[in-house]
KOLSE-861745 format. One record per residue: residue in one letter; y, x, z of N, C-alpha, C, CB in turn. Coordinates in steps of 0.1 Angstrom, whole numbers, padded with zeros to 4 digits, always signed. Glycine has a CB too. Example, Ala and Ser with C-alpha at 12.3 -4.5 7.8 and 13.67 -1.06 7.14 Angstrom:
a-0057+0132+0078-0045+0123+0078-0033+0132+0078-0045+0113+0090
s-0022+0128+0071-0011+0137+0071+0000+0129+0079-0006+0141+0057
***
This chain:
m-0108+2361-0409-0121+2361-0401-0129+2345-0409-0116+2361-0379
r-0141+2348-0406-0153+2339-0406-0150+2332-0397-0167+2344-0405
g-0148+2313-0392-0156+2311-0383-0164+2308-0383-0155+2309-0378
r-0170+2307-0368-0185+2306-0358-0190+2295-0367-0184+2301-0339
r-0204+2296-0368-0210+2289-0372-0215+2276-0358-0219+2298-0380
l-0217+2266-0359-0218+2258-0355-0235+2259-0343-0217+2249-0368
p-0235+2262-0334-0253+2263-0331-0260+2250-0338-0257+2263-0311
a-0275+2251-0339-0280+2246-0346-0284+2234-0332-0291+2255-0356
l-0291+2228-0334-0292+2217-0325-0312+2221-0316-0288+2198-0337
p-0317+2215-0305-0327+2216-0307-0335+2205-0317-0329+2216-0295
a-0348+2218-0310-0357+2201-0326-0351+2188-0321-0382+2196-0327
p-0366+2185-0306-0363+2170-0306-0349+2169-0302-0372+2162-0296
a-0343+2173-0301-0320+2165-0300-0318+2165-0311-0301+2175-0293
a-0326+2166-0322-0317+2166-0336-0328+2154-0334-0317+2180-0352
a-0344+2154-0339-0350+2140-0339-0340+2127-0329-0366+2142-0333
i-0339+2132-0327-0336+2114-0317-0319+2111-0319-0339+2116-0293
l-0313+2126-0321-0297+2119-0332-0303+2111-0349-0283+2137-0337
r-0309+2122-0353-0316+2113-0360-0321+2098-0365-0321+2115-0358
a-0326+2096-0357-0332+2080-0353-0321+2071-0346-0345+2081-0341
v-0313+2080-0337-0300+2065-0333-0293+2064-0348-0283+2071-0319
l-0291+2076-0346-0280+2072-0365-0292+2062-0369-0277+2093-0383
l-0298+2068-0377-0311+2051-0385-0305+2041-0379-0333+2050-0379
a-0309+2039-0363-0315+2027-0361-0293+2015-0360-0330+2030-0340
l-0286+2026-0361-0270+2024-0363-0275+2019-0373-0258+2036-0363
l-0273+2023-0383-0268+2024-0398-0285+2010-0403-0269+2049-0405
a-0296+2004-0393-0305+1994-0393-0299+1980-0386-0317+2000-0386
f-0288+1983-0378-0286+1972-0374-0273+1966-0385-0285+1973-0357
a-0266+1977-0386-0251+1975-0393-0256+1969-0405-0240+1990-0398
i-0269+1973-0412-0274+1967-0424-0282+1951-0419-0285+1979-0434
f-0292+1947-0416-0302+1938-0412-0298+1933-0401-0315+1944-0412
g-0289+1934-0393-0278+1928-0380-0275+1916-0382-0264+1935-0380
p-0265+1913-0397-0260+1904-0397-0268+1894-0404-0249+1906-0400
l-0278+1901-0411-0290+1889-0416-0298+1885-0406-0301+1894-0429
l-0307+1887-0391-0310+1888-0385-0301+1874-0378-0312+1901-0384
n-0290+1875-0375-0278+1865-0371-0280+1853-0379-0264+1871-0374
l-0279+1860-0393-0289+1843-0399-0292+1836-0399-0296+1837-0401
m-0308+1841-0396-0321+1838-0398-0315+1835-0384-0336+1848-0404
l-0310+1835-0368-0318+1829-0357-0307+1812-0367-0315+1838-0333
w-0293+1818-0364-0290+1801-0370-0294+1790-0378-0281+1800-0376
a-0305+1791-0385-0311+1788-0393-0316+1778-0392-0316+1795-0395
f-0320+1783-0376-0332+1780-0373-0327+1771-0359-0342+1794-0373
a-0320+1775-0358-0321+1767-0344-0315+1755-0343-0315+1775-0332
e-0323+1756-0327-0316+1739-0330-0303+1735-0318-0332+1723-0328
r-0303+1741-0307-0287+1745-0298-0291+1758-0298-0283+1737-0280
w-0282+1760-0297-0276+1776-0294-0259+1777-0289-0277+1785-0308
y-0263+1781-0269-0251+1775-0268-0243+1786-0260-0252+1762-0262
f-0233+1792-0256-0227+1807-0252-0234+1793-0236-0204+1816-0256
p-0239+1812-0226-0234+1824-0229-0256+1828-0235-0224+1835-0212
s-0260+1816-0241-0274+1824-0243-0270+1835-0259-0292+1809-0247
k-0284+1843-0252-0279+1852-0260-0291+1850-0272-0277+1869-0251
l-0298+1843-0274-0304+1835-0282-0306+1823-0285-0310+1837-0280
p-0316+1816-0298-0309+1796-0298-0321+1798-0285-0313+1779-0318
m-0318+1782-0279-0324+1778-0266-0336+1769-0274-0312+1768-0254
e-0334+1767-0287-0346+1757-0293-0347+1758-0309-0342+1740-0289
y-0363+1760-0317-0359+1764-0330-0367+1749-0336-0365+1781-0335
g-0358+1751-0348-0364+1740-0354-0359+1737-0368-0361+1728-0345
l-0366+1728-0374-0361+1727-0391-0349+1717-0392-0374+1721-0403
t-0346+1707-0382-0338+1691-0384-0325+1694-0401-0324+1688-0363
y-0319+1714-0393-0309+1712-0404-0311+1717-0418-0296+1718-0398
w-0325+1719-0417-0332+1725-0430-0332+1706-0439-0353+1735-0425
y-0341+1699-0435-0339+1682-0437-0326+1683-0441-0340+1671-0423
r-0316+1684-0431-0304+1679-0435-0295+1686-0447-0296+1678-0423
v-0295+1697-0454-0294+1702-0460-0303+1694-0469-0293+1714-0456
f-0309+1698-0471-0322+1690-0485-0320+1676-0488-0339+1689-0480
q-0318+1669-0478-0316+1656-0485-0306+1649-0493-0317+1650-0478
p-0310+1639-0500-0298+1631-0511-0287+1632-0505-0300+1615-0513
r-0281+1634-0495-0269+1630-0488-0266+1642-0487-0269+1621-0474
g-0272+1653-0482-0263+1667-0479-0255+1676-0491-0274+1677-0471
n-0264+1669-0506-0252+1675-0512-0256+1688-0516-0240+1674-0504
a-0265+1699-0512-0266+1714-0509-0275+1714-0530-0279+1720-0489
l-0286+1701-0527-0290+1701-0537-0280+1696-0554-0300+1695-0534
a-0272+1692-0553-0263+1688-0562-0258+1705-0565-0251+1677-0555
s-0253+1707-0557-0242+1719-0552-0249+1734-0560-0241+1720-0532
l-0260+1730-0552-0265+1746-0561-0269+1744-0576-0280+1754-0554
g-0272+1729-0582-0272+1727-0593-0263+1729-0599-0276+1718-0595
t-0253+1729-0595-0236+1729-0603-0236+1746-0605-0219+1722-0588
s-0240+1755-0591-0236+1766-0593-0244+1775-0605-0237+1772-0581
v-0261+1768-0600-0262+1775-0615-0256+1775-0625-0270+1773-0620
w-0252+1761-0630-0249+1753-0646-0236+1765-0647-0242+1731-0645
i-0223+1761-0639-0213+1775-0638-0219+1787-0644-0211+1780-0622
a-0231+1794-0635-0234+1803-0634-0236+1813-0653-0246+1801-0624
l-0244+1800-0653-0253+1799-0665-0245+1799-0680-0263+1786-0663
l-0238+1795-0678-0224+1786-0687-0212+1806-0686-0212+1763-0670
t-0210+1809-0681-0205+1822-0675-0208+1831-0682-0206+1825-0663
v-0224+1830-0678-0228+1843-0690-0225+1840-0703-0245+1847-0691
v-0232+1829-0701-0228+1827-0718-0218+1832-0727-0223+1815-0721
f-0207+1825-0717-0194+1833-0722-0186+1848-0729-0191+1832-0713
s-0192+1851-0714-0194+1867-0713-0200+1874-0718-0198+1871-0706
l-0211+1874-0727-0223+1881-0728-0217+1874-0747-0240+1875-0715
a-0212+1863-0749-0205+1867-0763-0196+1875-0766-0201+1861-0768
v-0187+1878-0752-0169+1886-0759-0183+1893-0755-0148+1890-0751
a-0184+1904-0745-0193+1912-0742-0204+1920-0759-0201+1903-0730
v-0208+1914-0757-0220+1926-0772-0208+1926-0787-0244+1913-0780
p-0200+1918-0787-0189+1928-0802-0183+1933-0793-0177+1920-0815
a-0176+1933-0780-0166+1944-0777-0175+1956-0776-0156+1941-0763
g-0185+1955-0766-0191+1972-0762-0195+1975-0779-0208+1973-0747
f-0200+1972-0782-0206+1971-0794-0184+1981-0802-0214+1947-0800
a-0183+1978-0805-0170+1984-0813-0168+1993-0801-0156+1974-0818
l-0164+1994-0788-0159+2003-0780-0169+2014-0780-0155+1998-0767
a-0186+2016-0788-0192+2024-0783-0198+2027-0791-0196+2022-0773
r-0193+2022-0803-0197+2023-0817-0187+2036-0831-0196+2006-0821
l-0173+2025-0823-0164+2025-0833-0150+2036-0829-0161+2009-0835
k-0145+2042-0833-0134+2052-0828-0121+2046-0824-0130+2063-0839
l-0125+2037-0819-0112+2025-0820-0101+2035-0811-0118+2004-0809
p-0090+2036-0811-0076+2040-0808-0079+2033-0794-0061+2034-0819
w-0071+2044-0783-0068+2032-0765-0079+2031-0758-0064+2013-0766
r-0090+2041-0763-0103+2026-0755-0099+2032-0747-0122+2023-0757
g-0102+2045-0745-0098+2041-0724-0088+2028-0718-0086+2055-0716
g-0079+2030-0729-0069+2019-0722-0072+2008-0721-0056+2016-0727
i-0084+2001-0732-0084+1986-0731-0101+1986-0725-0081+1975-0750
l-0111+1997-0720-0118+1996-0708-0111+1993-0695-0126+2005-0708
l-0103+2002-0691-0087+1998-0686-0083+1985-0687-0077+2004-0693
l-0080+1977-0696-0076+1964-0695-0087+1951-0691-0071+1962-0708
f-0100+1957-0694-0103+1947-0688-0110+1956-0669-0114+1938-0701
l-0108+1958-0667-0104+1962-0651-0092+1953-0643-0097+1977-0652
l-0082+1951-0648-0074+1947-0645-0077+1933-0627-0069+1942-0660
p-0083+1917-0638-0087+1912-0629-0086+1924-0613-0101+1907-0635
q-0100+1926-0619-0103+1935-0600-0090+1941-0597-0117+1952-0600
a-0080+1942-0604-0072+1960-0594-0054+1953-0588-0067+1982-0613
v-0056+1939-0596-0049+1930-0585-0053+1926-0575-0045+1920-0586
p-0044+1917-0564-0052+1910-0551-0054+1889-0563-0036+1909-0528
n-0065+1885-0561-0073+1880-0567-0061+1865-0568-0088+1881-0559
l-0053+1862-0549-0049+1850-0544-0039+1847-0551-0047+1850-0531
p-0028+1855-0560-0018+1850-0565-0023+1841-0578-0008+1860-0569
v-0033+1859-0580-0041+1854-0600-0043+1838-0596-0062+1863-0607
y-0054+1836-0591-0057+1822-0589-0045+1811-0588-0065+1823-0576
v-0040+1809-0578-0027+1803-0578-0023+1801-0589-0019+1808-0572
n-0014+1812-0600-0011+1810-0611-0020+1801-0618-0009+1820-0615
i-0033+1809-0620-0042+1800-0629-0041+1786-0625-0057+1804-0627
a-0043+1783-0614-0042+1767-0617-0033+1757-0618-0046+1762-0610
q-0022+1764-0614-0008+1758-0617-0006+1753-0631+0003+1768-0614
v-0013+1772-0638-0015+1767-0648-0022+1756-0656-0018+1773-0651
f-0040+1753-0655-0047+1747-0653-0043+1730-0654-0050+1753-0645
y-0036+1733-0645-0030+1720-0639-0024+1714-0648-0021+1722-0628
q-0013+1719-0657-0009+1716-0666-0011+1709-0680-0006+1723-0666
i-0023+1719-0681-0032+1721-0697-0046+1702-0695-0047+1746-0694
g-0049+1703-0683-0058+1687-0676-0073+1700-0672-0063+1667-0694
l-0072+1716-0678-0083+1722-0666-0090+1723-0654-0082+1728-0664
n-0077+1720-0650-0080+1719-0636-0094+1712-0625-0070+1714-0634
g-0100+1711-0617-0112+1700-0617-0120+1698-0627-0109+1687-0616
t-0128+1708-0632-0138+1704-0652-0143+1714-0645-0130+1707-0674
i-0150+1716-0650-0164+1728-0654-0154+1739-0659-0179+1722-0671
l-0151+1734-0671-0149+1747-0678-0138+1753-0675-0149+1745-0691
g-0127+1750-0663-0119+1752-0662-0125+1766-0650-0109+1739-0661
v-0132+1767-0645-0135+1771-0636-0146+1785-0640-0140+1758-0630
v-0155+1775-0655-0165+1785-0657-0156+1798-0668-0179+1777-0665
l-0148+1799-0674-0129+1801-0671-0124+1814-0662-0123+1786-0661
v-0119+1809-0653-0121+1813-0645-0129+1829-0633-0123+1804-0646
h-0142+1823-0638-0152+1831-0635-0155+1844-0643-0162+1823-0636
a-0154+1840-0657-0156+1851-0665-0146+1859-0667-0160+1848-0678
s-0130+1858-0659-0123+1868-0660-0130+1874-0658-0115+1869-0655
h-0140+1875-0641-0145+1884-0636-0154+1893-0641-0146+1880-0629
g-0165+1881-0644-0181+1891-0651-0179+1895-0663-0197+1883-0653
l-0160+1891-0675-0155+1903-0689-0166+1914-0681-0131+1910-0690
v-0157+1924-0666-0153+1937-0669-0165+1945-0665-0140+1942-0662
l-0176+1932-0655-0193+1934-0655-0200+1943-0664-0199+1922-0658
a-0198+1927-0682-0204+1924-0689-0197+1938-0697-0204+1909-0693
v-0187+1931-0699-0185+1946-0710-0189+1958-0705-0170+1950-0713
w-0183+1963-0696-0184+1974-0693-0201+1978-0693-0177+1975-0680
i-0211+1974-0686-0219+1975-0688-0226+1976-0705-0220+1968-0681
a-0220+1968-0711-0230+1962-0728-0221+1978-0733-0222+1939-0741
s-0208+1982-0732-0209+1995-0740-0209+2004-0738-0205+1998-0746
a-0215+2008-0724-0231+2021-0719-0241+2017-0723-0236+2023-0703
a-0248+2006-0727-0263+2007-0731-0259+2008-0744-0275+1995-0728
f-0248+2004-0748-0252+2010-0769-0246+2020-0767-0244+2001-0786
a-0235+2029-0758-0238+2039-0760-0247+2054-0759-0232+2038-0759
s-0257+2039-0756-0266+2053-0750-0276+2054-0759-0273+2052-0736
i-0278+2046-0768-0284+2049-0779-0284+2059-0783-0282+2043-0785
d-0293+2067-0786-0298+2075-0806-0291+2071-0815-0312+2072-0814
v-0277+2076-0817-0269+2067-0825-0282+2068-0844-0247+2077-0826
s-0287+2087-0845-0299+2090-0852-0307+2074-0857-0309+2100-0841
l-0315+2073-0844-0327+2056-0848-0311+2046-0865-0329+2036-0821
e-0301+2047-0860-0297+2040-0868-0292+2044-0880-0290+2034-0862
e-0292+2062-0877-0287+2066-0889-0297+2063-0902-0284+2082-0887
a-0314+2065-0895-0327+2063-0898-0329+2050-0904-0335+2064-0887
s-0325+2041-0905-0327+2030-0903-0320+2027-0919-0321+2026-0889
r-0302+2034-0917-0294+2028-0925-0302+2036-0943-0275+2032-0919
n-0311+2047-0940-0310+2055-0948-0327+2047-0959-0309+2074-0939
l-0331+2041-0948-0340+2033-0954-0336+2023-0958-0348+2031-0947
g-0319+2014-0967-0320+2010-0969-0315+1993-0967-0326+2016-0969
a-0314+1993-0950-0315+1983-0938-0295+1982-0940-0325+1991-0919
s-0294+1966-0941-0278+1966-0942-0272+1968-0923-0272+1948-0951
p-0263+1970-0924-0255+1969-0911-0260+1964-0903-0245+1963-0911
w-0258+1948-0906-0263+1929-0897-0282+1937-0900-0255+1903-0913
t-0284+1942-0912-0302+1940-0907-0305+1955-0893-0315+1944-0926
c-0295+1965-0890-0298+1979-0890-0295+1972-0871-0286+1993-0902
f-0283+1964-0870-0276+1958-0856-0293+1948-0852-0256+1944-0860
r-0296+1940-0855-0311+1934-0851-0316+1941-0846-0321+1929-0860
t-0323+1945-0862-0334+1953-0856-0338+1960-0846-0337+1958-0860
v-0327+1972-0847-0330+1989-0834-0317+1980-0828-0327+2014-0840
t-0301+1981-0826-0293+1983-0820-0296+1976-0810-0282+1983-0824
l-0291+1959-0815-0296+1957-0800-0308+1948-0796-0285+1952-0792
p-0319+1952-0806-0336+1951-0789-0336+1965-0781-0360+1952-0798
l-0328+1974-0786-0329+1987-0777-0317+1984-0765-0327+2003-0787
a-0306+1982-0766-0296+1973-0763-0300+1958-0750-0293+1968-0779
i-0310+1953-0751-0312+1945-0748-0312+1946-0726-0325+1943-0758
p-0321+1958-0729-0327+1962-0716-0308+1958-0703-0335+1985-0718
g-0299+1967-0710-0285+1968-0703-0281+1953-0708-0273+1982-0708
l-0280+1948-0713-0275+1937-0719-0283+1925-0710-0278+1936-0736
i-0299+1925-0706-0299+1918-0691-0296+1918-0680-0305+1917-0688
a-0293+1937-0676-0287+1939-0664-0274+1929-0661-0283+1954-0665
s-0267+1935-0671-0256+1927-0677-0248+1914-0669-0263+1921-0689
a-0261+1904-0674-0264+1891-0674-0264+1889-0656-0278+1886-0683
i-0269+1896-0658-0279+1892-0641-0266+1894-0635-0295+1905-0633
f-0262+1900-0639-0244+1905-0628-0235+1893-0630-0232+1922-0637
v-0236+1891-0641-0222+1880-0636-0227+1870-0634-0210+1875-0647
f-0238+1868-0637-0243+1850-0630-0246+1859-0618-0260+1839-0637
l-0243+1864-0606-0251+1869-0592-0233+1864-0587-0259+1893-0590
e-0217+1870-0598-0209+1874-0591-0202+1863-0596-0204+1889-0593
s-0211+1852-0604-0207+1837-0606-0209+1827-0591-0219+1830-0620
l-0219+1829-0592-0230+1822-0584-0221+1826-0573-0248+1826-0583
d-0218+1836-0563-0214+1841-0555-0195+1834-0550-0218+1854-0559
e-0196+1836-0562-0173+1833-0572-0169+1819-0558-0173+1817-0604
f-0165+1820-0551-0154+1813-0541-0137+1809-0542-0153+1823-0531
t-0133+1815-0543-0116+1819-0543-0113+1811-0552-0109+1834-0548
g-0122+1819-0570-0113+1809-0578-0122+1789-0577-0113+1817-0599
t-0132+1796-0575-0136+1779-0574-0127+1764-0565-0152+1780-0565
y-0124+1774-0557-0114+1766-0546-0106+1764-0552-0108+1771-0536
f-0095+1768-0558-0082+1766-0564-0079+1758-0575-0078+1778-0568
v-0091+1765-0581-0092+1758-0597-0102+1745-0600-0097+1771-0608
g-0114+1746-0584-0122+1728-0594-0124+1720-0581-0144+1730-0605
v-0116+1724-0566-0117+1715-0557-0107+1709-0563-0116+1719-0544
p-0110+1689-0553-0125+1683-0551-0129+1684-0561-0128+1670-0546
d-0129+1678-0574-0141+1674-0581-0156+1689-0588-0132+1665-0596
v-0149+1696-0580-0163+1711-0584-0166+1713-0574-0161+1726-0592
t-0178+1708-0565-0185+1719-0553-0198+1723-0557-0187+1712-0537
t-0189+1738-0561-0204+1744-0557-0205+1750-0542-0207+1756-0567
l-0226+1756-0547-0221+1760-0534-0221+1765-0517-0218+1756-0535
p-0209+1781-0523-0199+1792-0514-0192+1779-0510-0188+1806-0523
l-0188+1767-0518-0176+1760-0513-0182+1748-0504-0165+1756-0524
l-0198+1742-0504-0206+1736-0496-0203+1748-0479-0224+1734-0505
m-0204+1760-0487-0207+1768-0472-0193+1768-0463-0212+1786-0474
f-0187+1768-0472-0169+1773-0456-0166+1755-0459-0145+1790-0464
n-0167+1751-0461-0167+1735-0452-0178+1732-0442-0167+1721-0463
a-0190+1736-0445-0200+1736-0433-0194+1743-0418-0214+1746-0438
t-0188+1758-0425-0177+1762-0415-0172+1765-0407-0174+1761-0412
m-0159+1759-0415-0143+1749-0405-0154+1738-0404-0123+1743-0416
g-0164+1736-0403-0162+1722-0397-0175+1726-0384-0165+1705-0411
g-0177+1742-0377-0187+1746-0368-0191+1742-0371-0189+1747-0358
n-0202+1739-0382-0218+1741-0379-0222+1750-0389-0228+1729-0380
y-0229+1761-0380-0232+1773-0388-0248+1771-0390-0228+1789-0380
q-0255+1764-0386-0265+1763-0388-0266+1756-0407-0269+1754-0375
i-0254+1745-0406-0258+1747-0420-0249+1755-0433-0258+1733-0424
s-0240+1760-0424-0233+1776-0438-0249+1787-0436-0209+1791-0426
s-0259+1791-0423-0267+1798-0422-0276+1791-0439-0273+1796-0406
i-0277+1784-0439-0295+1786-0439-0288+1777-0458-0311+1773-0421
t-0274+1772-0458-0263+1778-0472-0268+1788-0483-0250+1787-0467
a-0263+1804-0472-0261+1816-0470-0272+1816-0476-0258+1822-0457
l-0282+1817-0470-0296+1818-0472-0304+1818-0488-0301+1807-0463
l-0300+1802-0491-0303+1798-0505-0293+1805-0516-0301+1782-0506
l-0281+1814-0508-0277+1818-0519-0277+1837-0520-0262+1812-0520
l-0286+1841-0511-0292+1854-0510-0301+1860-0513-0293+1856-0502
i-0312+1848-0511-0324+1845-0522-0321+1847-0536-0328+1831-0521
p-0320+1845-0546-0310+1846-0555-0303+1864-0561-0300+1836-0547
s-0301+1862-0554-0296+1880-0555-0300+1894-0546-0280+1879-0551
i-0309+1888-0542-0322+1901-0538-0331+1904-0549-0334+1897-0526
a-0338+1886-0551-0343+1887-0564-0340+1893-0577-0344+1877-0565
f-0330+1888-0580-0324+1891-0596-0323+1908-0596-0304+1883-0600
m-0310+1918-0587-0310+1927-0582-0324+1934-0583-0303+1925-0571
l-0330+1928-0578-0348+1937-0584-0354+1943-0593-0357+1932-0585
v-0349+1926-0602-0346+1928-0618-0336+1942-0624-0337+1913-0622
v-0328+1939-0616-0314+1948-0625-0319+1961-0626-0298+1950-0617
e-0328+1964-0610-0331+1979-0608-0338+1986-0625-0343+1980-0593
r-0348+1974-0624-0366+1978-0633-0354+1983-0649-0384+1955-0639
f-0342+1971-0648-0336+1971-0664-0330+1982-0662-0326+1960-0671
l-0320+1982-0660-0305+1994-0656-0307+2005-0655-0295+1994-0643
k-0312+2016-0666-0316+2030-0661-0304+2041-0662-0329+2035-0669
a-0310+2056-0658-0305+2061-0656-0293+2063-0667-0311+2066-0653
d-0300+2063-0679-0293+2070-0692-0275+2059-0697-0308+2068-0709
v-0283+2042-0691-0273+2034-0689-0260+2037-0688-0276+2028-0681
l-0268+2040-0669-0254+2040-0662-0248+2053-0660-0255+2033-0647
a-0260+2065-0669-0240+2072-0673-0234+2072-0685-0236+2087-0671
m-0234+2061-0688-0230+2062-0700-0215+2053-0696-0241+2055-0712
v-0218+2047-0682-0203+2033-0684-0190+2042-0681-0203+2017-0669
g-0183+2036-0688-0166+2045-0687-0167+2057-0697-0161+2053-0669
r-0174+2057-0705-0176+2069-0715-0172+2064-0729-0192+2074-0715
***
């Protein structure tokens, strides 16, 4: 016996329901951002007031003055993120090419191996890494923080690089070889330029992952390495929501800008090859 179909809603009711659902979705997405903006410019905001009682730029001045440490922390965050990108791509480019072009045994297992850092809880992993780094002198160093960030960045870098190389038509490489190009010349002049958009997207993902990383930096870098997420955490724990909101906005701006760049470079044919 076939189930009865529910009667269709009248057109006005369907339009109202659609508008309510869209409004709830917009609130879920933009509500936290609006609250962040309000706190960033609030001079005084106390309960039970629904909105800030006074607006201003005093806390912005405090963040950007030399003793505010925000610019130094931002510079450290960017430097660590750039080093993480270089390290991750140095591994991901040859690994991605090998996984895409060579008939490697257990290829699927190798790709899953790169997912292990994301498959287990971060906290116990970082605690054990910090213990090892204490013993070998990497705790509290830029290199130690870069290695921790790269453990997660390699997941994105290798998977996207492998997809970028797999999306390239093999016949283009074969035509280059038939014209007398050596394997290295073929890779340098044909394969790598075609894979550049995917590798740029991979680098941006790794950069953003490193820029926003907090837990690994906290266990490995503190107290000698201070990044912007650590500064935001300290401000939040101290109840200074204006400083933490301004810091969060500083992290949000490059994230939005780079994601727009990723949307341009990461094409559908590359996405279709991820994990294959």
